[in-house]
C-alpha positions in Angstrom: -79.3 -61.9 -14.8 -80.3 -58.3 -14.3 -80.4 -56.4 -17.6 -77.8 -53.7 -18.1 -79.2 -50.9 -20.1 -76.1 -48.7 -19.7 -74.3 -51.3 -21.9 -71.4 -51.1 -19.5 -68.3 -53.3 -19.6 -68.2 -55.8 -17.0 -65.5 -53.9 -15.2 -63.1 -51.1 -15.7 -59.5 -52.0 -14.9 -57.6 -49.5 -12.8 -53.9 -49.3 -11.9 -52.7 -49.9 -8.4 -53.5 -47.2 -6.0 -53.5 -46.4 -2.3 -56.7 -47.6 -0.6 -57.7 -47.0 3.1 -60.8 -46.9 5.2 -62.1 -43.8 6.7 -59.6 -43.8 9.4 -56.9 -43.5 6.9 -54.9 -46.4 8.4 -53.9 -48.8 7.3 -53.2 -48.0 3.7 -52.6 -50.7 1.1 -51.7 -50.5 -2.5 -54.3 -52.5 -4.5 -56.3 -52.4 -7.6 -59.9 -51.3 -7.5 -62.0 -52.2 -10.4 -65.3 -50.1 -10.8 -68.2 -51.9 -12.6 -71.9 -51.2 -13.4 -72.5 -54.9 -13.7 -71.4 -56.6 -10.6 -72.6 -60.0 -11.7 -70.2 -60.1 -14.6 -67.2 -58.8 -12.8 -63.8 -60.6 -12.9 -63.5 -63.9 -11.1 -60.3 -62.9 -9.5 -61.6 -60.1 -7.4 -61.2 -60.9 -3.7 -63.5 -58.4 -2.1 -66.4 -56.0 -3.0 -66.0 -52.4 -1.8 -68.5 -49.6 -1.5 -67.6 -46.1 -0.5 -65.0 -47.1 2.0 -66.5 -45.7 5.0 -65.5 -48.6 7.3 -62.9 -47.2 9.5 -60.1 -49.7 9.6 -59.3 -52.5 7.1 -62.6 -54.2 6.5 -63.0 -52.7 3.1 -59.4 -53.3 2.0 -58.6 -56.3 -0.2 -56.0 -58.8 0.7 -53.6 -60.0 -2.1 -55.9 -59.3 -5.0 -58.1 -56.7 -6.7 -61.3 -55.1 -5.2 -64.4 -54.7 -7.0 -65.8 -51.1 -6.5 -69.6 -51.3 -6.5 -70.6 -47.6 -6.3 -71.4 -47.3 -10.1 -74.0 -50.2 -9.6 -76.5 -48.0 -8.0 -79.8 -48.5 -9.7 -83.2 -48.9 -8.1 -84.7 -52.0 -9.7 -88.2 -52.0 -8.1 -90.2 -50.3 -5.4 -93.7 -51.1 -4.0 -95.4 -47.9 -2.6 -97.8 -50.0 -0.9 -95.5 -52.2 1.2 -92.4 -50.0 1.1 -90.3 -52.9 -0.1 -87.3 -51.6 -2.2 -85.1 -53.8 -4.5 -81.9 -52.1 -5.6 -78.3 -52.7 -6.7 -75.7 -53.0 -3.8 -74.0 -49.8 -4.8 -76.9 -47.5 -4.1 -76.0 -45.1 -1.3 -78.0 -44.1 1.6 -77.6 -40.5 0.7 -79.3 -41.2 -2.7 -82.0 -43.0 -0.9 -82.6 -40.1 1.5 -82.9 -37.8 -1.5 -85.8 -39.9 -3.0 -87.9 -41.7 -0.5 -88.6 -39.4 2.4 -90.8 -37.2 0.2 -92.8 -40.3 -0.6 -93.2 -41.1 3.1 -90.5 -43.7 3.6 -87.0 -43.9 5.0 -84.4 -46.3 5.7 -85.6 -48.4 8.8 -81.9 -48.1 10.2 -79.5 -45.3 9.7 -75.8 -45.5 10.8 -73.9 -42.3 11.6 -73.3 -41.4 8.0 -75.2 -41.5 4.8 -72.2 -42.0 2.7 -72.6 -45.8 2.8 -74.0 -48.3 0.2 -76.7 -50.8 0.6 -74.2 -53.5 0.3 -72.0 -52.0 2.9 -74.9 -51.6 5.2 -75.8 -55.4 4.9 -72.1 -56.5 5.1 -71.8 -54.5 8.3 -75.3 -55.2 9.5 -75.4 -51.6 10.5 -77.3 -50.3 13.6 -78.5 -46.8 14.5 -80.0 -44.8 17.2 -83.1 -46.9 17.2 -81.5 -50.3 17.6 -83.4 -50.9 20.8 -86.6 -50.9 18.9 -85.7 -51.6 15.2 -82.8 -53.9 15.4 -80.0 -53.9 12.8 -80.7 -53.5 9.0 -80.6 -57.3 8.7 -84.1 -57.3 10.5 -85.5 -55.6 7.5 -83.7 -57.3 4.6 -86.0 -59.5 2.8 -83.6 -61.1 0.3 -80.2 -60.7 -1.4 -78.7 -61.5 -4.7 -75.2 -62.8 -4.3 -72.3 -64.0 -6.4 -70.5 -66.5 -4.6 -66.7 -67.1 -4.6 -67.0 -69.7 -7.2 -69.0 -67.6 -9.6 -72.7 -68.8 -9.0 -75.3 -66.1 -8.8 -78.0 -66.8 -6.2 -81.1 -65.4 -4.7 -80.5 -65.8 -0.9 -83.0 -65.4 1.9 -84.3 -67.1 5.0 -86.3 -69.4 2.8 -83.8 -70.3 0.2 -80.3 -70.3 1.8 -80.8 -69.4 5.5 -77.3 -70.2 6.7 -75.7 -68.2 3.9 -78.3 -65.3 4.5 -77.4 -65.1 8.0 -73.6 -65.4 7.5 -73.9 -62.6 5.0 -75.6 -60.2 7.4 -72.6 -58.7 9.2 -70.3 -61.0 7.3 -68.0 -58.2 6.2 -68.4 -59.0 2.5 -66.6 -62.3 3.0 -69.4 -64.8 2.2 -70.1 -63.6 -1.3 -70.2 -60.4 -3.5 -73.5 -58.7 -2.8 -75.3 -57.7 -6.0 -78.7 -56.6 -5.0 -80.5 -55.9 -1.8 -84.4 -56.2 -1.1 -85.1 -54.0 1.9 -88.4 -53.1 3.7 -88.3 -49.3 4.1 -90.0 -47.6 7.1 -93.2 -45.6 6.6 -92.7 -42.1 8.3 -95.1 -39.4 9.1 -92.4 -36.8 8.1 -88.7 -36.5 7.8 -88.4 -33.9 10.4 -87.3 -34.9 14.0 -89.0 -34.0 17.3 -85.9 -33.9 19.6 -85.1 -33.3 23.4 -81.7 -33.0 25.1 -80.7 -33.5 28.8 -77.3 -32.6 30.2 -76.0 -35.1 32.6 -73.2 -34.8 35.2 -71.3 -38.1 34.8 -71.3 -41.5 33.0 -73.6 -43.1 35.7 -76.3 -40.4 35.2 -75.7 -40.6 31.4 -76.5 -44.4 31.3 -79.5 -44.0 33.6 -81.0 -41.2 31.6 -80.2 -42.9 28.3 -82.1 -46.1 29.4 -85.1 -44.0 30.6 -85.2 -42.3 27.3 -85.0 -45.5 25.3 -88.1 -46.8 27.1 -90.0 -43.7 25.6 -88.5 -42.7 22.3 -87.3 -44.6 19.2 -84.1 -42.7 18.7 -81.6 -42.2 21.4 -77.9 -41.5 21.9 -75.5 -39.6 24.0 -72.2 -37.6 23.6 -69.9 -37.8 26.6 -66.6 -36.2 27.7 -63.9 -38.8 28.0 -61.3 -36.5 29.3 -63.2 -35.1 32.5 -62.0 -36.4 35.8 -63.3 -38.0 39.0 -67.0 -37.6 39.7 -67.4 -35.7 36.4 -66.0 -38.5 34.1 -68.3 -39.1 31.3 -70.4 -35.9 31.8 -72.4 -35.1 28.6 -75.7 -34.8 27.0 -78.4 -37.4 26.2 -80.2 -36.9 23.0 -83.7 -38.5 22.0 -86.3 -38.1 19.4 -88.8 -39.4 17.0 -90.2 -38.5 13.5 -92.4 -35.4 13.9 -96.1 -35.8 13.2 -97.4 -33.9 10.2 -99.0 -31.2 12.5 -95.7 -30.6 14.2 -93.6 -30.2 11.0 -93.4 -28.0 7.9 -95.1 -29.4 4.9 -91.9 -29.5 2.8 -89.5 -32.5 3.1 -86.1 -31.3 4.4 -83.3 -31.4 2.0 -79.7 -32.4 3.0 -77.6 -29.2 3.3 -74.5 -28.3 1.4 -71.3 -29.3 3.2 -68.1 -27.5 3.9 -64.9 -29.5 3.2 -61.7 -29.8 5.3 -59.1 -28.4 2.8 -55.9 -30.0 4.3 -54.7 -32.2 7.1 -54.4 -30.6 10.4 -51.3 -30.6 12.3 -50.7 -33.3 15.1 -51.1 -30.8 17.9 -54.7 -30.1 16.9 -55.7 -33.6 18.2 -53.1 -33.8 21.0 -54.8 -34.9 24.4 -54.5 -31.4 25.7 -56.3 -29.8 22.7 -59.0 -32.7 22.8 -59.6 -31.9 26.5 -60.2 -28.1 25.6 -62.5 -29.1 22.7 -64.5 -31.4 25.0 -64.9 -28.8 27.7 -66.0 -26.2 25.3 -68.3 -28.6 23.4 -69.9 -29.9 26.6 -70.5 -26.3 27.8 -72.1 -25.5 24.5 -74.4 -28.6 24.6 -75.6 -27.6 28.1 -76.4 -24.0 27.0 -77.9 -25.0 23.8 -79.8 -28.0 25.1 -83.4 -27.6 23.9 -86.5 -29.5 22.9 -88.2 -28.9 19.6 -88.1 -29.6 15.9 -84.8 -30.2 14.1 -83.5 -30.9 10.7 -82.7 -34.8 10.3 -79.1 -34.2 9.1 -77.6 -32.9 12.5 -79.6 -35.4 14.3 -78.8 -38.6 12.3 -75.6 -37.5 10.5 -73.9 -34.6 12.3 -70.3 -35.2 10.9 -71.8 -35.4 7.2 -72.0 -31.6 7.4 -68.2 -31.6 6.9 -66.7 -33.4 3.9 -63.4 -35.2 4.5 -63.8 -34.5 8.1 -61.2 -37.4 8.8 -58.5 -35.0 7.7 -59.2 -33.1 10.9 -57.1 -35.9 12.6 -54.0 -35.3 10.5 -51.9 -37.5 8.4 -51.5 -40.2 11.0 -55.3 -40.7 10.9 -57.7 -42.1 13.6 -58.7 -45.5 14.9 -62.4 -45.7 16.0 -63.1 -48.2 18.6 -66.6 -49.5 19.3 -67.6 -52.1 21.7 -70.9 -53.3 23.2 -71.2 -54.8 26.8 -74.1 -56.2 28.8 -75.4 -53.3 30.9 -78.5 -52.6 32.9 -77.8 -48.9 32.7 -75.9 -48.4 35.9 -72.7 -47.1 34.2 -70.1 -49.0 36.1 -68.5 -50.8 33.2 -68.4 -47.6 31.2 -66.6 -45.7 34.1 -64.1 -48.6 34.1 -63.5 -48.3 30.2 -63.0 -44.5 30.6 -60.6 -45.0 33.4 -58.6 -47.2 31.1 -58.6 -44.4 28.6 -57.3 -42.0 31.2 -54.6 -44.3 32.4 -53.3 -44.7 28.8 -53.5 -40.8 28.1 -56.3 -41.5 25.5 -58.6 -38.8 24.4 -61.6 -38.9 22.1 -63.5 -35.7 20.8 -66.4 -37.8 19.4 -67.6 -40.3 22.0 -71.0 -41.9 22.0 -72.9 -44.3 24.2 -76.1 -45.8 22.6 -78.6 -48.3 24.0 -78.8 -51.7 22.3 -81.7 -54.2 22.0 -81.9 -57.9 21.1 -79.1 -59.6 19.2 -79.8 -59.8 15.4 -79.9 -62.8 13.2 -76.6 -62.1 11.5 -74.1 -64.7 12.6 -71.3 -62.0 13.4 -73.8 -59.1 13.9 -72.3 -56.6 16.3 -75.0 -55.4 18.8 -76.2 -57.4 21.8 -78.5 -56.4 24.7 -76.7 -53.7 26.7 -75.0 -50.5 25.7 -72.3 -49.6 23.1 -69.5 -47.1 23.4 -67.8 -45.6 20.3 -64.4 -43.6 20.7 -62.5 -41.7 17.9 -58.8 -42.1 18.8 -56.2 -40.0 17.0 -53.5 -42.5 16.0 -50.4 -42.5 18.2 -47.8 -45.1 17.2 -47.5 -47.8 19.9 -49.7 -45.9 22.4 -53.1 -46.5 20.6 -52.4 -50.1 20.2 -51.6 -50.6 23.9 -55.0 -48.6 24.7 -56.9 -50.9 22.4 -55.4 -54.0 24.1 -56.3 -52.6 27.5 -59.9 -51.7 26.5 -60.4 -55.2 24.9 -59.3 -56.9 28.0 -62.0 -54.9 29.9 -64.7 -55.7 27.2 -63.8 -59.4 27.4 -64.1 -59.5 31.1 -67.6 -57.8 30.9 -68.8 -60.4 28.2 -68.8 -57.8 25.3 -67.4 -57.6 21.9 -66.2 -55.2 19.3 -67.6 -53.9 16.0 -65.7 -55.1 13.0 -66.7 -52.2 10.8 -64.8 -49.8 13.1 -61.8 -52.0 14.1 -58.3 -51.6 13.0 -56.1 -52.8 15.9 -57.9 -55.7 17.8 -55.7 -58.8 18.1 -56.8 -62.2 16.8 -56.5 -63.8 20.3 -58.6 -61.0 21.8 -61.3 -61.5 19.1 -61.4 -65.1 19.6 -62.1 -64.7 23.2 -64.9 -62.3 22.5 -66.6 -64.2 19.7 -67.9 -67.7 20.4 -70.0 -67.5 17.1 -66.8 -67.5 14.9 -66.4 -71.1 14.4 -70.0 -71.4 13.2 -69.6 -68.5 10.8 -66.4 -69.9 9.5 -68.0 -73.2 8.8 -70.5 -71.5 6.5 -67.9 -69.3 4.9 -65.8 -72.4 4.2 -68.8 -74.2 2.6 -69.4 -71.4 0.2 -65.8 -70.5 -0.4 -63.7 -73.7 0.1 -60.7 -72.3 -1.7 -60.6 -69.0 0.4 -61.0 -66.7 -2.7 -62.7 -63.9 -0.7 -60.5 -62.4 1.8 -59.7 -58.8 3.2 -57.0 -57.3 5.2 -59.4 -57.6 8.2 -60.0 -61.3 7.5 -56.3 -61.9 7.4 -55.8 -60.3 10.7 -58.8 -61.6 12.6 -61.1 -64.1 10.9 -59.3 -66.4 8.6 -58.7 -69.8 10.0 -55.0 -70.6 10.9 -53.7 -73.9 10.1 
């Protein structure tokens, strides 16, 4: 057992409170127990929860208390020769970014926010702008320390418990409570980014330029206008980059900047389809005017929305649903034009829309990416209408042989997910082996993953 020099109590009971993911829907009333000693936490907790940055219901407990991990954030070991880090599951990517780039190391994979924990990154098997070259975070995880549903504490790796290890990568916290993560960091020449941008006229050109960029650069992504029409549908900008060499960058390591906060919920009209169309038009124009090559700070490159604290309040009290899918694609853009046309038919609009290139499927049994491209949409929640839009998008994704990202999902139906995910039965068999009584469960698992008698 890892020593606990802080002499903390196993867990700190809390009263019932309202919990939600980053999309702010759904909301559940549940108990969250914060603990600095995850291995000794109560046996009745049904889910571990980090910083709550999954968008939908993945981090929400079902019928029981959640274990909050964010106080268990110690670095336990680091080898400067190999870059291998061992840390508690509650260590955040923000803390990692504050410590290691100055030492010549960074996370090998970064999602779109640094306000996530190592445990959450593993549970989601997160991917980043470099998936086509680096894979998911699971490709860089050496070992895990896990407390099973029955209370056993195990070291888990490809060598010791390969099935449990692979089921835990992308397993949404449902195969055991993550206690520690051993991760190989990437050695970097500097933390500055050498970036280039290219405006594109429509989604077909976007996908072609993105695929070309991915053949040359380790980091690629794109922003697109989902509200444009006709031949301009999906116009946007492709962004690519790499870590700058020392002779291209300042000698100092860039620090993450102070952030503004959204002080209140915006009114519903601020995220109405017409206002999003105006925003997309203006933002797209600005991106074309400001498109430039050169040295940039890592924060706007990796984590643009982290510049605004509580930015989810921009979507008002109803919240937002983020929808992310991946489909096989050779870069011609046809399947994405079809998805965007579905958006238009349902009156949907997204101010933050991203297409990224994806590489090979990871070793996680429910890991999200597959060879092809992914589309992420931020959808202001509209009662009834957003569910119908997600249903229609899912039908297109199923027809294209794709799937959705559980970490972002809030509205996919069980029957749709079953048609997308032929790996589910094998994953459920491993989960059942290690949790025969079904003690670990979340709102997402109840909606999509739990076996139905």
